Residue frames as a rotation matrix with the C-alpha (Angstrom) as fourth column:
MET 1
-0.819 0.394 0.417 45.07
0.553 0.738 0.387 -43.77
-0.156 0.547 -0.822 64.02
LYS 2
0.143 0.948 -0.285 42.08
0.787 -0.284 -0.548 -41.55
-0.600 -0.146 -0.786 64.75
GLY 3
0.006 -0.243 -0.970 43.83
-0.268 -0.935 0.233 -38.66
-0.963 0.259 -0.071 63.04
ILE 4
-0.922 -0.387 -0.025 44.38
-0.134 0.258 0.957 -40.74
-0.364 0.885 -0.290 59.89
ILE 5
-0.437 0.850 0.296 40.70
0.874 0.479 -0.086 -41.71
-0.214 0.221 -0.951 59.77
ILE 6
0.361 0.561 -0.745 39.67
0.413 -0.812 -0.411 -38.08
-0.836 -0.159 -0.525 60.10
PHE 7
-0.414 -0.636 -0.651 42.18
-0.395 -0.519 0.758 -37.16
-0.820 0.571 -0.037 57.39
LEU 8
-0.938 0.079 0.337 40.76
0.309 0.628 0.715 -39.80
-0.155 0.775 -0.613 55.03
LEU 9
-0.026 1.000 -0.013 37.19
0.913 0.019 -0.407 -38.65
-0.407 -0.023 -0.913 55.71
VAL 10
0.173 -0.026 -0.985 38.21
-0.086 -0.996 0.011 -35.06
-0.981 0.083 -0.175 54.92
ILE 11
-0.796 -0.550 -0.252 39.79
-0.318 0.026 0.948 -36.26
-0.514 0.835 -0.196 51.65
ILE 12
-0.699 0.596 0.396 36.71
0.705 0.666 0.242 -38.27
-0.119 0.448 -0.886 50.71
THR 13
0.255 0.827 -0.501 34.43
0.676 -0.523 -0.520 -35.30
-0.692 -0.206 -0.692 51.49
LEU 14
-0.118 -0.393 -0.912 36.58
-0.349 -0.843 0.409 -33.01
-0.929 0.367 -0.038 49.40
ILE 15
-0.963 -0.239 0.122 36.54
0.005 0.442 0.897 -35.47
-0.268 0.865 -0.425 46.47
MET 16
-0.313 0.925 0.216 32.74
0.930 0.344 -0.126 -35.83
-0.191 0.162 -0.968 46.68
GLY 17
0.320 0.424 -0.847 32.35
0.340 -0.886 -0.315 -32.09
-0.884 -0.187 -0.428 46.92
TYR 18
-0.540 -0.612 -0.578 34.63
-0.394 -0.423 0.816 -31.59
-0.744 0.669 -0.012 43.93
ASN 19
-0.883 0.253 0.395 32.61
0.457 0.655 0.602 -34.10
-0.107 0.712 -0.694 41.90
GLN 20
0.118 0.980 -0.162 29.37
0.899 -0.174 -0.402 -32.31
-0.422 -0.098 -0.901 42.79
TYR 21
0.145 -0.142 -0.979 30.97
-0.085 -0.988 0.130 -29.00
-0.986 0.065 -0.155 41.87
ASN 22
-0.869 -0.491 -0.062 32.06
-0.139 0.121 0.983 -30.44
-0.475 0.863 -0.173 38.54
LYS 23
-0.483 0.780 0.398 28.53
0.872 0.467 0.145 -31.64
-0.073 0.417 -0.906 37.83
TYR 24
0.369 0.631 -0.682 27.24
0.570 -0.734 -0.370 -28.19
-0.734 -0.252 -0.630 38.71
GLN 25
-0.196 -0.541 -0.818 29.80
-0.350 -0.740 0.574 -26.48
-0.916 0.399 -0.045 36.46
ARG 26
-0.858 -0.169 0.486 29.18
0.308 0.588 0.748 -28.99
-0.412 0.791 -0.452 33.73
PHE 27
-0.277 0.851 0.445 25.55
0.901 0.069 0.428 -27.82
0.334 0.520 -0.786 33.38
HIS 28
-0.088 0.175 -0.981 25.79
0.492 -0.848 -0.196 -24.31
-0.866 -0.500 -0.011 34.64
PRO 29
0.841 0.524 0.136 24.49
0.364 -0.361 -0.859 -21.91
-0.401 0.771 -0.494 31.91
LYS 30
0.552 -0.676 -0.489 27.93
-0.678 -0.705 0.209 -20.29
-0.485 0.216 -0.847 31.56
THR 31
-0.521 -0.820 0.238 29.42
-0.553 0.537 0.637 -23.63
-0.650 0.201 -0.733 30.49
VAL 32
-0.358 0.450 0.818 26.54
0.483 0.839 -0.250 -25.47
-0.799 0.306 -0.518 28.89
ASN 33
0.577 0.758 -0.304 25.00
0.149 -0.463 -0.874 -22.73
-0.803 0.459 -0.380 26.73
TYR 34
-0.069 -0.486 0.871 25.93
0.992 0.058 0.112 -22.44
-0.105 0.872 0.478 23.12
VAL 35
0.079 -0.006 -0.997 26.97
0.256 -0.966 0.026 -18.81
-0.963 -0.257 -0.075 22.60
SER 36
0.904 0.283 0.319 26.39
0.381 -0.201 -0.902 -16.94
-0.191 0.938 -0.290 19.31
LYS 37
0.006 -0.970 0.242 29.51
0.987 0.044 0.153 -16.06
-0.159 0.238 0.958 17.39
ASP 38
0.064 -0.051 -0.997 30.71
0.274 -0.959 0.066 -12.46
-0.960 -0.278 -0.048 17.36
THR 39
-0.811 -0.521 -0.267 31.42
-0.132 -0.281 0.951 -12.69
-0.570 0.806 0.159 13.61
VAL 40
-0.313 0.744 0.590 27.82
0.912 0.409 -0.032 -13.29
-0.265 0.528 -0.807 12.49
ASP 41
-0.934 0.037 0.355 26.22
0.145 -0.870 0.472 -10.56
0.327 0.492 0.807 10.39
ASN 42
-0.529 0.763 -0.370 23.31
0.621 0.051 -0.782 -9.24
-0.578 -0.644 -0.501 12.49
SER 43
-0.094 0.478 -0.873 22.40
-0.469 -0.795 -0.385 -6.79
-0.878 0.373 0.299 9.64
TYR 44
-0.822 -0.147 0.550 22.03
0.305 0.702 0.644 -9.65
-0.481 0.697 -0.532 7.09
HIS 45
-0.888 0.426 -0.171 19.69
-0.407 -0.559 0.722 -8.80
0.212 0.711 0.671 4.15
ASP 46
-0.054 0.886 -0.461 17.07
-0.052 0.459 0.887 -11.30
0.997 0.071 0.021 5.39
PRO 47
-0.352 -0.108 0.930 16.22
-0.860 -0.355 -0.367 -10.49
0.370 -0.929 0.032 9.08
LYS 48
0.713 0.698 0.061 14.29
-0.677 0.663 0.319 -13.77
0.182 -0.269 0.946 9.34
VAL 49
0.452 -0.626 -0.636 17.57
0.199 0.765 -0.612 -15.71
0.870 0.150 0.470 9.06
VAL 50
-0.564 -0.640 0.521 19.03
-0.312 -0.419 -0.853 -13.72
0.764 -0.644 0.037 11.95
MET 51
0.016 0.696 0.718 15.93
-0.993 -0.074 0.094 -14.37
0.119 -0.714 0.690 14.05
ASN 52
0.842 0.314 -0.439 15.99
-0.332 0.943 0.038 -18.09
0.426 0.113 0.898 13.16
TYR 53
-0.068 -0.955 -0.288 19.64
0.024 0.287 -0.958 -18.27
0.997 -0.072 0.003 14.21
TYR 54
-0.703 -0.244 0.668 19.02
-0.576 -0.356 -0.736 -16.95
0.417 -0.902 0.110 17.70
GLU 55
0.345 0.886 0.308 15.87
-0.938 0.310 0.158 -18.99
0.045 -0.344 0.938 18.11
ALA 56
0.639 -0.190 -0.746 17.78
-0.139 0.925 -0.355 -22.12
0.757 0.330 0.564 17.11
ILE 57
-0.517 -0.854 0.060 20.40
-0.139 0.015 -0.990 -21.38
0.844 -0.520 -0.126 19.77
GLU 58
-0.394 0.439 0.808 17.71
-0.917 -0.253 -0.309 -20.99
0.069 -0.862 0.502 22.44
MET 59
0.693 0.683 -0.232 16.11
-0.685 0.724 0.083 -24.26
0.224 0.101 0.969 21.40
LEU 60
0.246 -0.704 -0.666 19.47
0.006 0.688 -0.725 -26.02
0.969 0.174 0.174 21.49
ASN 61
-0.715 -0.566 0.411 20.42
-0.355 -0.212 -0.910 -24.74
0.602 -0.797 -0.049 24.96
GLY 62
-0.038 0.795 0.606 16.97
-0.999 -0.025 -0.029 -25.51
-0.007 -0.607 0.795 26.36
TYR 63
0.721 0.307 -0.621 17.18
-0.430 0.901 -0.053 -29.07
0.543 0.305 0.782 25.03
VAL 64
-0.220 -0.891 -0.398 20.60
0.000 0.408 -0.913 -29.73
0.976 -0.201 -0.090 26.59
ILE 65
-0.741 -0.042 0.670 19.43
-0.630 -0.298 -0.717 -28.53
0.230 -0.954 0.195 30.02
SER 66
0.245 0.941 0.232 16.08
-0.969 0.236 0.066 -30.35
0.007 -0.241 0.971 29.86
GLN 67
0.526 -0.080 -0.846 17.73
-0.262 0.932 -0.251 -33.69
0.809 0.354 0.469 28.90
TRP 68
-0.575 -0.796 -0.192 20.09
0.002 0.233 -0.972 -33.44
0.818 -0.559 -0.132 31.83
SER 69
-0.697 0.334 0.635 17.54
-0.716 -0.376 -0.588 -32.33
0.042 -0.864 0.501 34.40
THR 70
0.345 0.938 0.021 14.88
-0.938 0.345 -0.040 -34.84
-0.045 -0.006 0.999 33.28
ASN 71
0.945 0.082 -0.316 16.83
-0.167 0.953 -0.254 -37.89
0.280 0.293 0.914 32.09
ARG 72
0.551 -0.821 0.152 20.33
-0.300 -0.025 0.954 -37.24
-0.779 -0.571 -0.260 33.37
ILE 73
0.508 -0.385 0.771 21.62
0.810 0.518 -0.275 -37.47
-0.293 0.764 0.575 29.81
ASP 74
0.089 -0.570 -0.816 24.54
-0.154 -0.818 0.555 -35.30
-0.984 0.076 -0.161 28.79
VAL 75
0.835 0.382 0.396 23.78
0.276 0.332 -0.902 -35.13
-0.476 0.862 0.172 25.06
ARG 76
0.716 -0.638 -0.283 27.11
-0.689 -0.578 -0.437 -33.45
0.115 0.508 -0.853 24.40
ASN 77
-0.472 -0.860 -0.193 29.18
-0.749 0.507 -0.427 -36.23
0.465 -0.057 -0.883 26.04
PRO 78
0.552 0.834 0.003 26.87
-0.719 0.475 0.507 -39.20
0.421 -0.282 0.862 26.64
LYS 79
-0.356 -0.698 0.621 27.99
-0.918 0.385 -0.094 -41.83
-0.173 -0.604 -0.778 29.16
LYS 80
-0.168 0.400 0.901 25.54
-0.104 0.902 -0.419 -44.52
-0.980 -0.164 -0.110 28.08
ASP 81
-0.863 -0.166 -0.478 24.64
-0.486 0.009 0.874 -46.16
-0.140 0.986 -0.089 24.85
ASN 82
-0.551 0.744 0.377 21.01
0.501 0.656 -0.564 -47.17
-0.667 -0.122 -0.735 25.24
SER 83
-0.293 0.509 0.809 18.14
0.926 -0.058 0.372 -46.30
0.237 0.859 -0.455 22.87
THR 84
0.731 0.598 -0.328 16.96
0.673 -0.710 0.208 -43.35
-0.109 -0.373 -0.921 24.95
THR 85
0.180 -0.761 -0.623 20.43
0.176 -0.598 0.782 -41.80
-0.968 -0.250 0.026 25.00
ARG 86
-0.658 -0.455 0.601 20.96
0.629 0.108 0.770 -42.40
-0.415 0.884 0.215 21.25
TYR 87
0.179 0.841 0.510 17.63
0.947 -0.288 0.143 -40.74
0.268 0.457 -0.848 20.49
ALA 88
0.775 0.145 -0.615 18.46
0.450 -0.811 0.375 -37.76
-0.444 -0.567 -0.694 22.68
VAL 89
-0.227 -0.943 -0.242 21.95
0.224 -0.292 0.930 -37.35
-0.948 0.157 0.278 21.12
ASN 90
-0.517 0.064 0.854 20.46
0.852 0.134 0.506 -37.61
-0.082 0.989 -0.124 17.61
GLU 91
0.597 0.788 0.148 17.94
0.785 -0.612 0.091 -34.82
0.163 0.062 -0.985 18.41
TYR 92
0.522 -0.497 -0.693 20.72
0.233 -0.698 0.677 -32.72
-0.820 -0.515 -0.249 19.82
GLN 93
-0.512 -0.796 0.324 22.74
0.492 0.038 0.870 -33.16
-0.704 0.605 0.372 16.65
LYS 94
-0.077 0.611 0.788 19.78
0.968 -0.145 0.207 -32.06
0.241 0.778 -0.580 14.54
LYS 95
0.861 0.445 -0.248 19.32
0.502 -0.822 0.269 -28.91
-0.084 -0.356 -0.931 16.64
LEU 96
0.172 -0.885 -0.432 23.05
0.193 -0.400 0.896 -28.17
-0.966 -0.238 0.101 16.56
GLY 97
-0.521 -0.332 0.786 23.10
0.783 0.180 0.595 -28.64
-0.339 0.926 0.166 12.79
LYS 98
0.473 0.766 0.434 20.32
0.848 -0.529 0.009 -26.06
0.237 0.364 -0.901 12.45
VAL 99
0.763 -0.264 -0.590 22.33
0.174 -0.795 0.581 -23.56
-0.622 -0.546 -0.561 14.46
LYS 100
-0.244 -0.965 0.098 25.44
0.301 0.021 0.954 -24.24
-0.922 0.262 0.285 12.35
TYR 101
-0.132 0.272 0.953 23.45
0.989 0.103 0.108 -23.82
-0.069 0.957 -0.282 9.14
TYR 102
0.846 0.476 0.239 22.20
0.486 -0.874 0.018 -20.32
0.218 0.101 -0.971 9.96
GLU 103
0.622 -0.672 -0.403 25.58
0.102 -0.441 0.892 -19.47
-0.777 -0.595 -0.206 11.54
ALA 104
-0.294 -0.751 0.591 27.45
0.709 0.244 0.662 -20.35
-0.641 0.614 0.460 8.36
ILE 105
0.244 0.483 0.841 25.20
0.912 -0.409 -0.031 -18.09
0.329 0.774 -0.540 6.28
LEU 106
0.977 0.209 -0.046 25.62
0.209 -0.884 0.418 -15.14
0.046 -0.418 -0.907 8.67
MET 107
0.358 -0.919 -0.165 29.36
0.165 -0.112 0.980 -15.58
-0.919 -0.378 0.111 9.06
GLN 108
-0.263 -0.420 0.869 29.82
0.924 0.150 0.352 -15.82
-0.278 0.895 0.348 5.25
SER 109
0.642 0.544 0.540 27.83
0.669 -0.742 -0.048 -12.61
0.374 0.392 -0.840 4.89
THR 110
0.848 -0.395 -0.355 30.31
0.019 -0.646 0.763 -10.90
-0.530 -0.653 -0.540 7.23
VAL 111
-0.148 -0.917 0.371 33.19
0.517 0.248 0.819 -12.11
-0.843 0.313 0.437 5.06
TYR 112
0.035 0.234 0.972 31.49
0.985 -0.173 0.006 -10.73
0.170 0.957 -0.236 1.91
LYS 113
0.917 0.381 0.119 30.91
0.356 -0.915 0.191 -7.36
0.182 -0.133 -0.974 3.55
SER 114
0.480 -0.813 -0.331 34.54
0.140 -0.301 0.943 -7.15
-0.866 -0.499 -0.030 4.62
LYS 115
-0.476 -0.641 0.603 35.35
0.689 0.155 0.708 -7.33
-0.547 0.752 0.368 0.90
GLY 116
-0.906 0.066 -0.417 33.04
-0.193 -0.944 0.269 -4.44
-0.376 0.324 0.868 0.05
LEU 117
-0.736 0.677 0.013 29.82
0.362 0.377 0.852 -6.22
0.573 0.631 -0.523 -0.93
SER 118
-0.652 0.614 0.445 26.46
-0.748 -0.617 -0.244 -4.75
0.124 -0.492 0.862 0.07
ASN 119
-0.410 0.603 0.685 23.36
-0.248 0.649 -0.720 -6.64
-0.878 -0.464 -0.117 1.22
ASP 120
0.614 0.656 -0.438 21.97
-0.587 0.009 -0.810 -6.34
-0.527 0.755 0.391 -2.32
ASP 121
-0.036 -0.719 -0.694 25.19
-0.940 0.260 -0.220 -7.83
0.339 0.645 -0.685 -3.78
ILE 122
-0.835 -0.309 0.456 25.10
-0.488 0.799 -0.351 -10.74
-0.256 -0.516 -0.818 -1.31
LYS 123
0.060 0.946 0.319 21.43
-0.320 0.321 -0.891 -11.39
-0.945 -0.049 0.322 -2.10
LEU 124
0.611 0.132 -0.780 22.24
-0.784 -0.032 -0.620 -11.46
-0.107 0.991 0.084 -5.78
LEU 125
-0.427 -0.874 -0.230 25.18
-0.862 0.471 -0.187 -13.77
0.272 0.119 -0.955 -5.18
GLU 126
-0.713 0.191 0.674 23.10
-0.326 0.761 -0.561 -16.21
-0.620 -0.620 -0.480 -3.21
GLN 127
0.334 0.942 -0.032 20.17
-0.423 0.120 -0.898 -16.17
-0.842 0.313 0.438 -5.64
ASN 128
0.771 -0.066 -0.633 22.32
-0.632 0.038 -0.774 -16.74
0.075 0.997 -0.012 -8.70
GLN 129
0.805 -0.534 0.260 25.08
0.312 0.752 0.580 -18.78
-0.505 -0.386 0.772 -7.00
LEU 130
0.820 -0.522 0.233 27.65
-0.028 -0.443 -0.896 -16.41
0.571 0.729 -0.378 -8.46
SER 131
0.161 -0.852 -0.497 31.28
0.950 0.271 -0.157 -16.39
0.269 -0.447 0.853 -7.46
GLN 132
0.358 -0.138 -0.923 32.82
0.501 -0.806 0.315 -13.37
-0.788 -0.576 -0.219 -5.72
GLU 133
-0.719 -0.695 -0.007 34.67
0.331 -0.351 0.876 -12.62
-0.612 0.627 0.482 -8.94
GLU 134
-0.521 0.606 0.601 31.41
0.765 0.019 0.643 -12.55
0.378 0.795 -0.474 -10.89
ILE 135
0.514 0.669 -0.537 29.82
0.845 -0.502 0.184 -10.25
-0.147 -0.548 -0.823 -8.30
ALA 136
-0.083 -0.665 -0.743 32.80
0.341 -0.719 0.605 -7.89
-0.936 -0.203 0.287 -8.59
GLU 137
-0.887 -0.223 0.404 32.48
0.441 -0.145 0.886 -7.91
-0.139 0.964 0.227 -12.37
ASN 138
-0.016 0.963 0.270 28.77
0.922 -0.090 0.377 -7.14
0.387 0.255 -0.886 -12.10
MET 139
0.450 0.116 -0.885 29.50
0.650 -0.723 0.236 -4.25
-0.612 -0.682 -0.400 -9.74
GLN 140
-0.610 -0.731 -0.307 31.93
0.231 -0.535 0.813 -2.83
-0.758 0.424 0.495 -12.36
LYS 141
-0.698 0.423 0.577 29.29
0.667 0.090 0.740 -3.22
0.261 0.902 -0.345 -15.05
GLU 142
0.332 0.885 -0.326 26.75
0.943 -0.304 0.136 -1.40
0.021 -0.352 -0.936 -12.94
GLU 143
0.072 -0.422 -0.904 29.13
0.359 -0.834 0.419 1.49
-0.930 -0.355 0.092 -12.37
PHE 144
-0.888 -0.422 0.185 29.78
0.285 -0.187 0.940 1.59
-0.362 0.887 0.286 -16.14
TYR 145
-0.321 0.871 0.371 26.05
0.887 0.139 0.441 1.53
0.333 0.471 -0.817 -16.84
ASP 146
0.482 0.505 -0.716 25.35
0.779 -0.621 0.086 4.42
-0.401 -0.599 -0.693 -14.47
LEU 147
-0.246 -0.662 -0.708 28.16
0.139 -0.747 0.650 6.56
-0.959 0.061 0.276 -15.78
PHE 148
-0.846 -0.038 0.532 27.21
0.524 0.121 0.843 5.76
-0.096 0.992 -0.082 -19.36
GLN 149
0.131 0.983 0.126 23.66
0.981 -0.147 0.127 7.02
0.144 0.107 -0.984 -18.72
LYS 150
0.464 0.064 -0.884 24.89
0.513 -0.832 0.210 10.25
-0.722 -0.551 -0.419 -17.18
VAL 151
-0.319 -0.764 -0.560 27.37
-0.094 -0.563 0.821 11.06
-0.943 0.315 0.108 -19.93
VAL 152
-0.962 -0.273 -0.004 26.17
-0.057 0.185 0.981 9.49
-0.267 0.944 -0.194 -23.13
LEU 153
-0.662 0.677 0.321 22.55
0.734 0.672 0.096 8.34
-0.151 0.299 -0.942 -23.20
GLN 154
-0.073 0.622 -0.780 21.09
0.029 -0.780 -0.625 11.80
-0.997 -0.068 0.039 -23.68
LYS 155
0.147 0.075 -0.986 22.03
-0.901 -0.402 -0.165 11.30
-0.409 0.913 0.008 -27.32
THR 156
0.843 0.092 0.530 22.82
-0.016 0.989 -0.146 7.55
-0.538 0.114 0.835 -27.49
LEU 157
-0.304 -0.944 -0.128 25.55
-0.389 0.000 0.921 6.10
-0.870 0.330 -0.367 -29.65
LYS 158
0.767 0.559 0.316 25.19
0.082 0.403 -0.911 5.52
-0.637 0.725 0.263 -33.38
THR 159
0.354 -0.645 0.678 27.15
0.926 0.345 -0.156 5.19
-0.133 0.682 0.719 -36.61
GLY 160
0.406 -0.318 0.857 29.69
0.329 -0.823 -0.462 7.97
0.852 0.470 -0.230 -37.02
ASP 161
0.878 -0.118 0.463 30.35
-0.461 -0.464 0.757 8.39
0.125 -0.878 -0.462 -33.28
ARG 162
0.251 -0.851 -0.460 33.84
0.273 0.519 -0.810 7.72
0.929 0.078 0.363 -31.91
GLY 163
-0.001 -0.358 0.934 35.64
-0.791 -0.571 -0.220 7.70
0.612 -0.739 -0.283 -28.60
PRO 164
-0.845 -0.471 0.254 36.09
-0.515 0.588 -0.624 5.64
0.145 -0.657 -0.739 -25.40
TRP 165
-0.189 0.837 0.514 32.41
-0.663 0.277 -0.695 4.81
-0.724 -0.472 0.502 -25.05
VAL 166
0.633 0.333 -0.698 32.29
-0.765 0.402 -0.502 3.28
0.114 0.853 0.510 -28.51
TYR 167
-0.322 -0.863 -0.390 35.44
-0.669 0.499 -0.551 1.37
0.669 0.083 -0.738 -27.67
GLU 168
-0.752 0.100 0.651 33.87
-0.545 0.460 -0.701 -0.09
-0.370 -0.882 -0.291 -24.51
MET 169
0.344 0.938 0.034 30.70
-0.716 0.286 -0.636 -1.06
-0.607 0.194 0.771 -26.48
GLN 170
0.394 -0.290 -0.872 32.84
-0.764 0.424 -0.486 -2.81
0.511 0.858 -0.055 -29.06
LYS 171
-0.732 -0.668 0.132 34.62
-0.615 0.564 -0.552 -4.78
0.294 -0.485 -0.824 -26.32
TYR 172
-0.415 0.642 0.644 31.28
-0.500 0.430 -0.751 -6.03
-0.760 -0.634 0.143 -24.98
LEU 173
0.597 0.583 -0.551 30.15
-0.778 0.253 -0.576 -6.96
-0.196 0.772 0.604 -28.47
THR 174
-0.103 -0.705 -0.701 33.28
-0.707 0.548 -0.448 -9.08
0.700 0.450 -0.555 -28.89
THR 175
-0.848 -0.153 0.507 32.61
-0.498 0.554 -0.667 -10.81
-0.179 -0.818 -0.546 -25.55
ASN 176
0.088 0.951 0.296 29.18
-0.490 0.300 -0.819 -11.68
-0.867 -0.073 0.493 -26.99
GLY 177
0.119 -0.130 0.984 30.79
0.449 0.891 0.063 -13.43
-0.885 0.435 0.164 -29.95
TYR 178
0.948 0.292 0.126 31.10
0.244 -0.416 -0.876 -10.72
-0.203 0.862 -0.465 -32.61
THR 179
-0.002 -0.981 0.194 34.30
0.893 0.085 0.441 -10.28
-0.449 0.174 0.876 -34.59
ILE 180
0.833 0.249 0.494 34.71
0.447 -0.829 -0.336 -6.56
0.326 0.500 -0.802 -35.07
ALA 181
-0.253 -0.919 0.302 37.51
0.485 -0.391 -0.782 -4.01
0.837 -0.051 0.545 -34.73
VAL 182
0.615 0.343 -0.710 37.80
0.788 -0.299 0.538 -2.59
-0.028 -0.891 -0.454 -31.23
ASP 183
-0.414 -0.847 0.334 39.08
0.886 -0.459 -0.067 0.86
0.210 0.268 0.940 -32.11
GLY 184
-0.468 0.288 -0.836 36.56
0.470 -0.720 -0.511 3.36
-0.749 -0.632 0.202 -30.80
ASN 185
-0.836 0.209 -0.507 35.06
-0.513 -0.624 0.589 4.09
-0.194 0.753 0.629 -34.27
PHE 186
-0.162 0.874 0.457 31.36
-0.023 0.460 -0.888 3.33
-0.986 -0.155 -0.054 -34.75
ARG 187
-0.761 -0.170 -0.626 31.50
-0.620 -0.094 0.779 2.05
-0.191 0.981 -0.034 -38.34
ILE 188
0.068 0.823 -0.564 29.07
-0.913 0.280 0.298 -0.04
0.403 0.494 0.770 -40.39
GLU 189
-0.301 -0.215 -0.929 30.51
-0.039 0.976 -0.213 -3.33
0.953 -0.027 -0.302 -39.08
THR 190
-0.997 -0.022 -0.071 29.83
0.072 -0.034 -0.997 -2.22
0.019 -0.999 0.035 -35.52
GLU 191
-0.421 0.903 -0.087 26.30
-0.874 -0.429 -0.229 -1.13
-0.245 -0.020 0.969 -36.44
THR 192
-0.006 0.397 -0.918 25.68
-0.653 0.693 0.304 -4.49
0.757 0.602 0.255 -38.21
ALA 193
-0.671 -0.337 -0.660 26.91
0.233 0.749 -0.620 -6.46
0.703 -0.570 -0.425 -35.16
LEU 194
-0.942 0.328 0.071 24.80
-0.210 -0.411 -0.887 -4.31
-0.262 -0.851 0.456 -32.81
LYS 195
-0.177 0.904 -0.390 21.69
-0.975 -0.106 0.195 -4.79
0.135 0.414 0.900 -34.97
ASP 196
-0.135 0.092 -0.987 22.19
-0.241 0.963 0.123 -8.52
0.961 0.254 -0.108 -34.93
PHE 197
-0.900 -0.266 -0.346 22.66
0.268 0.289 -0.919 -8.52
0.344 -0.920 -0.189 -31.17
GLU 198
-0.728 0.680 0.084 19.46
-0.614 -0.593 -0.521 -6.48
-0.305 -0.431 0.849 -30.69
PHE 199
-0.032 0.722 -0.691 17.51
-0.853 0.341 0.395 -8.79
0.521 0.602 0.605 -32.93
LYS 200
-0.316 -0.181 -0.931 18.67
0.083 0.973 -0.217 -11.90
0.945 -0.146 -0.292 -31.11
ASN 201
-0.906 -0.048 -0.421 17.77
0.421 -0.007 -0.907 -10.33
0.041 -0.999 0.027 -27.78
GLN 202
-0.075 0.987 0.141 14.27
0.977 0.044 0.210 -9.28
0.202 0.153 -0.967 -28.94
LEU 203
-0.111 -0.029 -0.993 15.09
0.377 -0.926 -0.015 -5.59
-0.919 -0.377 0.114 -29.07
TYR 204
0.895 0.436 -0.092 14.32
0.099 -0.397 -0.913 -3.19
-0.434 0.808 -0.399 -31.87
PRO 205
0.213 -0.902 0.375 17.22
0.818 0.375 0.436 -3.71
-0.533 0.214 0.818 -34.27
ASP 206
0.982 0.177 0.063 18.15
0.185 -0.850 -0.493 -0.09
-0.034 0.496 -0.868 -35.13
GLY 207
0.282 -0.955 0.096 21.89
0.803 0.180 -0.568 -0.43
0.525 0.237 0.817 -34.53
ILE 208
0.046 -0.221 0.974 21.82
-0.328 -0.925 -0.194 2.41
0.944 -0.310 -0.115 -31.95
LEU 209
-0.516 -0.333 -0.789 23.12
0.586 0.534 -0.609 1.87
0.624 -0.777 -0.080 -28.46
ASP 210
0.006 0.567 0.824 20.47
-0.506 -0.709 0.491 2.99
0.862 -0.420 0.283 -25.94
ALA 211
-0.246 -0.124 0.961 19.73
-0.969 0.051 -0.241 2.04
-0.020 -0.991 -0.133 -22.34
LEU 212
0.666 0.628 0.403 17.82
-0.619 0.767 -0.171 -1.14
-0.416 -0.135 0.899 -23.19
THR 213
0.806 -0.434 -0.402 20.47
-0.093 0.578 -0.810 -2.44
0.584 0.691 0.426 -25.54
LEU 214
-0.130 -0.906 0.403 23.22
-0.651 -0.229 -0.724 -1.57
0.748 -0.356 -0.560 -23.08
ARG 215
0.112 0.262 0.958 21.52
-0.953 0.303 0.029 -3.47
-0.283 -0.916 0.284 -20.29
GLU 216
0.954 0.254 0.158 21.37
-0.195 0.929 -0.315 -6.62
-0.227 0.270 0.936 -22.43
LEU 217
0.579 -0.794 -0.182 24.89
-0.206 0.074 -0.976 -6.10
0.788 0.603 -0.121 -23.67
LEU 218
-0.315 -0.689 0.653 26.24
-0.808 -0.166 -0.565 -5.97
0.498 -0.705 -0.504 -20.10
LYS 219
-0.199 0.367 -0.909 24.02
0.197 0.923 0.329 -8.91
0.960 -0.114 -0.256 -19.10
LEU 220
-0.903 -0.091 0.419 22.88
-0.353 -0.395 -0.848 -7.06
0.243 -0.914 0.325 -16.00
PRO 221
-0.584 0.760 -0.285 20.02
0.810 0.572 -0.131 -8.59
0.063 -0.308 -0.949 -14.01
LYS 222
-0.017 0.662 0.749 16.95
0.509 -0.639 0.577 -6.41
0.861 0.391 -0.326 -14.20
GLU 223
0.808 0.415 -0.418 16.92
0.552 -0.286 0.783 -5.66
0.205 -0.864 -0.460 -10.46
THR 224
0.053 -0.877 -0.478 20.44
0.848 -0.213 0.486 -4.25
-0.528 -0.431 0.732 -10.60
THR 225
-0.494 -0.244 0.834 19.76
0.746 -0.612 0.263 -1.61
0.447 0.752 0.484 -13.27
LYS 226
-0.647 0.193 -0.738 18.89
0.440 -0.696 -0.567 1.91
-0.623 -0.692 0.365 -12.25
PRO 227
0.476 0.874 0.101 16.00
0.629 -0.258 -0.733 4.06
-0.615 0.412 -0.672 -13.60
LEU 228
-0.106 -0.506 0.856 16.83
0.945 -0.319 -0.072 6.05
0.310 0.801 0.512 -16.68
LEU 229
-0.677 -0.225 -0.701 17.67
0.475 -0.861 -0.182 9.73
-0.562 -0.456 0.689 -16.20
ALA 230
0.460 0.881 -0.108 15.03
0.522 -0.367 -0.770 12.17
-0.718 0.298 -0.629 -17.26
THR 231
-0.041 -0.426 0.904 15.72
0.978 -0.202 -0.050 13.78
0.204 0.882 0.425 -20.61
GLN 232
-0.492 -0.206 -0.846 16.86
0.505 -0.859 -0.084 17.36
-0.709 -0.468 0.527 -20.14
């Protein structure tokens, strides 16, 4: 009988010890702390967002620990439903939401960069709420603009010229609503359409494709265009 009582006491002690261990583990930093995701972009174009993200995590973790140590409230899995607990849980949800907000921005930036976008591209996308397809199209236009400057804009394009550059210009005129032949020949109809486009965009309507007209034709944001090359 005495042996049974001792056995039961040992079992009770083990159970109590296990419960205390669980409580310790439940709020030990290794288990309670929210850990930043490995997939966030720590080189995001706005360093303030990165800093705010890590600060928000510190605030969240500190709040969870303080609520448990001060009020014995587990804001992650509350056991009670009184006003104090509800308030604490509500504050926890706000702090967690702030973490998730910054986290979503930084994780999305990682996704964009995996697809070849730079910090400048991502900033442009966010500012203008462009789709990835539109960003990709703008990147192609920028490359075209740069190459065009290097090869063509020392002499510009005007009536009588012909070739692939004229062909590309005519394509962009048609996307801007002009009905002209897209054949690589800079004829009068192309010049007339270009003059009209320049006039409508408050450019000097001379019917000659230069850097300013090309920028408007491609609809490139000002900050994405590069400085003109010096005339040789």
